Structure formats: structure tokens, C-alpha cells
N, C-alpha and C positions, 0 to 999 in steps of 0.2 A: 544133965547134958541136954544141950539144944540139939532138936534134930536136925539132920544134915542140910535140909534144906532152910530153915532158920538161920543155921551157921553159915551158909551160901550168901545169905542177904546180909548178915552182919559183917561179914568180911569182903563186901562188894568194893568195888572200887569206886571212890568219891571224888577223886582228885584228878582233876583234867592231866596235871604234869606226871603223875604216877601213870595214867594211861599212856602217854605218849611214850616213857620210858619202858613199859612192858612190851609195846610195839615197836620198839626201837627206832622211833622216829624222831626228829629233831624238834626242838621246842616250838619253833616258829612255822612249820610246814602246814599247819592247819588255820593259821593266825591266831590271834588272842582270844581265848574262849570266852563266851559272854557271861557277864556277871548278874544272874537272875535269880528269882525267889523258886525257879525250878531247877534244882541241883543235879550235877550228874550222879548216876546211880547205874553201875553195870556189874553183875557177876562175873567172878573170875573165869568161870567155866565158859561165859559167852565171850569173853577177852579173848581167851584160848583157841576160838574158832576166826579169829581175826586174822589176816596175813601180817605178818611183821614186815614192816619197811615200806606198807602201801598206804600211802594216805587217801588212795580212792577205794579203800576195803568197803563193800556195801554194808558189812555189819557196824563199821565203826562210824560210817557216816550216818547211821540210824541213831546214835547216840551222843555224837559230838555237839557241844554246845557253840555252834558257830556264830560267829559276831552279828551275822545277819539276822539272827533272832531278834535284834534291839531295833532293827530299822521298820519303821511303822509303813505299813501298806495298806493301800485303800482296799476295803473289802474283806480285809482279815480282822476278826473281833474275837474279844474273850470268850463268847458264848455262841459259837458259829452255828449250831443247831437249835439254837433258843430253847435249852433244858430247862434253865433256872426257873422261869416262870411257870413249869409245868410240875418242879419237884414237889411233893408233900410226903413228910414221914419216910424220905428216903425212896419213896417210889415214883417212877416217871411213866406216864401212860400216854404214849405218842401214838399207838396202833391199835386198832380193835383186836380184842382176843387176847391181848399181850400185855404185860407189863414188866416194866425194869425196876430191879430191885438194886440199889446201892448197897452191897453187901460190905464192901471195905474200901477206905480213903486211901491204900496205900498199895504199892504195885513192887515187884521184884525187878524191874528194870525201868528208867525213865527214858521213853521213846521222845524225841526232840518233837515229833509233829502230833502228839497227844492232844485230842480234841478236848479233853477235860483237864488240862494242865493247869487251870485256873478256876475249877470246879468247887464251891463251898462245901467240900466234904464235911466240914465240922458240924454244920447245920443240917446235913441232909444223908446222915447214916441210918439205914434202916434198922440197925442194930439197937438202939436206944429201947431201954426198958423190956431187954431180952426179946425183943422183936415185936413186942406187945402191939404198941400202934400200928405198926405197918400190917401185921396179920389181922387185925381187927377191919382194916380197912379191906384188906382183900376179901375176907369173910362176905364182905357186902357188895365185892364184884363179880355178881352172878355170871356175868358174860365173859370173863378172864379165865381163860383154861391154861396159859402157858405164863410162868414166870421166869425172865431172864435176867441172871445172878450177873452183876456187873459191878463195876466200881471206877476207880482203882481194879484191883483185882480179887475176885471173890474166894480163890484158892490161898490168901493171904490169911485167911480164916483157919484156925487150927481144927483138925479133924473132928474133933468134939463139937465145936461150935457148928460146923457145916451140917454135921448129924442132926444136932439140934433145929437148925433152920429147915432142913429137909422135913423133920418130923413136924414143924409148925405149919408147914406148907401144905402137908397132908391133910391138915384139919380146915383148909380151905377149898373152893372149887377148882384148884389149880390141879392139873392132871399132867403136865410135862413141864420140866424145869430144863433151862439152858444154860450153860455155864460159858462165857466167854472169858478165855484165860490166856496169859502168855506164859505162865508158870512151866508147863510140860517142854516146853521150847527153850527158855532162857535157865531154869533151874530143873532138869529131869528129876532131881531126887525127890521133888515134891510127890510123884508119883509113888508113895510108899504103900505097903500091905494095907495098912489101915484107911487110907484114901479110898482104895480100891473096894475094900469092904464095906466103906459108907456109901458109895456110889452103887454098889450091887445089890446093898439090903434094902434101899428107899423102893417103896412100890412105884414111884413116880417114874414116868418116863424119862430120861436122862439122856440130853443131848450135850456135847461139848465142843464148842468152837475154838480152835487156837488160832492164835495169830502168828503167822510166819510170813515174812515178805521176800525172802532170800532163799535158794537151796544150801546155801551154806550154814545156815541155822541148823540143819539137820544132820547132825552126826549121829554116832553109832550109839550114843548114850540116851539122845534125843529118841531114836528109832525104837528101842527097847522100852521106854516109857509109854511110847505112843500105843506100840503093840500092847503092853499090859492093859492101857486103860481102856482099849476099844473093846476088850471082851467084858466090860461092866458098864456098856452104853447101848441106847438105841442107835446113835450115829454119832461120828466123829469126823468134823467138819474143819476147813480152814477158812479164813477170812484173811485177805491181804490189802495193803494200802499201796497204790501206785505212787512211787517216790521216785523225784527226779535224782539221779546219779546213785542209784540204789537198785531198782528194777524196770526201768522205763526203758527196757528193749526186749523184743520178742524172745531171744536166746536166753536171759534169764527167766522170763515167764515160763517158757515151756519146761526148762529144767526144774523149776519149782513145782511145777504141776505134776512132773513125772517123778521127783524126789517123793513128795507129799505121798503120791499113790503108793509108792514103794513102803512108805511107812503106815500103810492102812488110812489114809486120810484124804477126803475128797474134796477138792477146792469147790468153794462155797459162793464167796463174792471176792471181786476185787474193787476195793472203793476209790474213787478220786478223792483226793484231798479235801477234809473238812478244814475249811478256811479259818483256823485258829491264829490269832496272834503268835507271831514267831516262828511259823511253819511254812511263809511264802516262799522259801528259798527251795522246799520239797515240791512245790505245785508242778502238775504235768498239763499240758493242755489237751482239752477234752478229745479234740479231734484225734490227737496222737493215741489217746487211749482206745478209741473205736479203732485206729489202723491195728494197734497191738493185738487186740481181740481178735481182729479178722485173721491176723496172721496165726494166732493161735488154734482157730477154726480150722485153718490150711493144713496144721500140722500135728493136731491132737486129735484123739476120740473125743465127741461131745460131753462125755462125762468128766472130762479133765479140763473143759473150758470154763473158768469162773465168769460169773456174769459181771460185767461192769457196770456200777450203781454208784449215784451221787444221793446222800443224805440232803432233803431239801426241808427246812422247817416248815410245819404245816401241814405235810403231804402225809396220807394215810399209810404209805409204805416207803420203801427205798425206791426211788426213782431209776428204773433200769436205763441204760445209755447205750449199751450193746450188748 
């Protein structure tokens, strides 16, 4: 029998027509879906958090393949932060002291604004050869102390494989592992007892950064998963992307920060959109982003105000905007 989280992915909604039926929306209300090589993928528990009959639902708008994805837009490219030229053996080093490890090429949900939607995962997975090439490369990187597990979603790895990877990282100069994941939000069943044991057993300092863009994503099941996860970690943080039609207003961002805090998660980054091909219709003007963060500062304590940042290719860190 498949673990419940794998079953949730196996049974995820992949047909745009079915998604509309589940939400009781007429077939033409969102326009014809884009036909692309980046298919629809939405777990049913995430669909259940969407408002039926509402074509403007903020969760729906994150996953619906709008026809605008196919419109060419100047400045939007398939490799917006120029990672492909940096990737080697599934490792990407953009910043001093940290290395990003491509742990998986799959995700539990396909977010339409994903900046790696065209990343060449088949040639850049660190898992090849039981992680050996990536680990050997890390052993020689004496200036690197943090490994950032990314993808795809690193929690697509089984608990056994994740335990193996953390053990292998323990044989390198790495002292901190950071896991960027959407799983606890979109498929909270992934936070099972064995995962908690894996994270609790590693001597590495472990940070998990979940990806949440709207307070409506955080239902009671997610809250329980995050509460359980928090006890096994050095820190539990959130990063969001500022998205037109999803969270580009102060009220939505205030509710998101407050709801995250109620779940034991601290807001970390609010990203301006990485300008990937197919996502231009989500772009929010930088000046509006600055005004929104100013509004958050006026309404929230400082520890609940995420840093507004942009990722700029070639820079040694995220670029603070506000």
C-alpha cells in the first residue's frame, strides 16, 4: 500500500476540465487552458481549500494554466536567474558559504509561476550514483557550511532516501541543511512520524522553509503538520511570491503573516516574481511591492514582516527591495 502522501499525488487532479467540475465553475469562465509541457497537477486536498464557484479564488489562480502562459513577453526567459550555467552534478553554488542541491525533479503541485518549470532535471539530479558525485564535490568545498535541498521538492524523496542523504551530508563540511518544500502546505500527510524521526535524528542543524502565498492555504490539517514539524527543527520559516491576483493587496499579506504565526511559522521572504517564460501575468510592479511592505510595517510587529527581495543573476545574495 502506498503511503498516504504518495496516494495523494497519485490521485491529484491533472485534467483542467475536472478541476472546473470540482469547483462548480462553467467550462469557459477561465478561458481555454494553455496546452504546454508543464501540465496541471493539484492535490485534491488543496482543491478542497478553494472556494467553489469563484474563478478569482487565490489558490485556483496559482495553479490554473491560463492561456496567457503562451504569450511571449520581453524580459521573460526559460532560465530567469541563470542557474543552468552554474549547475554541476546536481549542485548549484550561487552564494558564498551555501550550496543548493537538486534533490528531486518532481513536485506535489505545479505552481504556474515556478521559475524552474523548464529546468533540465534529467541531467542535474544530485541523486545519481547514490549521491556520490555530489558528495565528493561537497567534501572538497571546505568553505561551504550550508546545503539547501531544493528541486522540484526534496520531500518527494522517500524517508529512507532522505535519511541516506542527510547521513552522506554528515560526511562533508556541511553543518546546516535547509529544506525548501511545498509539501507540508499542499500535502500535509507528508509530515508523518518517520519523517519527523529522520529530521530529529540528524546531527545537522535543520531549517525548513515552506512556501505559502495565501492564508487560505493554511487549514487545520496544515496547522497540525506544521506544529509537528516545528519540534524537530532549528527553525521553521515561510517564503512567499508576490503574485498578481493572488496576494497583491495589504489585507491578504497581513492575514498570511498572522496565520503563519498562528501555525508557528515566521515569515522570511516575500519574493518579487522571477521572470520565467509563461508567468508574466503574475508580475507585480516593484513600486507596489514596496508600498505593500510599508503597509505591513504599519500594521504588524517587525518579526511578522517578510523581507521583500528579488533574485538577480550574478549577485552574491538576494537583493533587498524593501
